[in-house]
N, C-alpha and C positions, 0 to 999 in steps of 0.2 A: 658908230652910227653911219648909215649910208648917205651919200650925197645925192643930190637930185639927178646927177648924170648917171649914177649906177642904176642898173635895172634890178628890180625885185625878182628873184627867182623862187619858184615854188620848190620846197625841199623835196627831194626824191627819197623814196624808201625802197628797200629791198622787199621782195615778196616773202612773207613769213611762212615757215613750214607748218604743217598740221600739228606737229608736236609742240611747236612754240605757241600756236594758238590755244591748244588745249591746256598747256601749262599756265599761260597767262589767265585764261578763264578760270581754271581751277584755283589758282592763287587768289584771285579777286573774290570768288564765291566763298572761299574758306576764310576770308578776312586776313589773309597773310600779307596782302598788299592792296594799294588803292589803284584806281585807273591812272591817275597822274604819275604815280611812282612807276607802275608797269610801263607806261608810255615812254618814260625817260630811260628806264633800264633796258627795254627791248627795242628802243628806237622805232616805236609804232605810234601813230597818231591816236589820241584819246577817242576820236570819233570812230576809228577803225575798231578799237577795243570794244566800244559800245555796240557796234555792229556784230562783232563776234559773240558778245553776251546775248544779244537778241536771238541770233541764229542758234546758239547753243540751247537757249530756253525753248525755242520752238522744236528743236530736235528732241530734247528730253521729253517734252509734252507729247510728241508723236510716238516716241518709243514706249511711253507708259500707256498710250492708248486712251488717255483721259482728255476728253474735249473740254472746252471752257464750260459748257452747260453741265457736264458731269461733275466738274470741279465745283461749280456753283451749288449744285444739288448736295454734294458731299459737305460743303461748308455750311449750308443751311441746316442739314441734319445735325452737324456738330453744334451749331448755335442752339437748336432745340434741346439737345442733350444738356448743354451747359445751363440753359435757362431752367430746365427741370431740376438740375442739381441745386441751383441757387434757390429756387422756390422750396425745395425739400429742406435745405439748410435753414431757410428763414422760418419754416414751420417748426423745426426742431428748436430753434432759438425762442420762438414764441411760446412753445410748450414749456421750455425750461424757465422762462420768465414767469409763467403761471405757477409752476411748482415752487420755485425759489422766492418769487416776489422781487427779484433783482432785475433791473432794466439792463439786459445784455446787448440788445440790438445796436445801441449806440457805440458800444465798445467793440463789437464783433464784426459788424458789417461795414463795408466801405460806403462812402456817401456818393 
């Protein structure tokens, strides 16, 4: 523990290479390591790693050419498709209930 006479010094870090940055980001995104573990292993602050992740995300988004609005439109379309599938499955279950006389919806559908 430091005494009052000792000065607190900010820890200095060496500049990370592009290869190190990409390696750390890849390991975190693939679930191979956490930000805290990578921070200790590569001697890089967690805040810097978070910054790298944000920058990488922006870069990937720019390279795919998909804007946030396009992504929202794509997700809304996917939601519509899934709702249609759900409604179709519910209709099939209702028809089977009429044919068999067995109440299947409580067993088959999530609440």
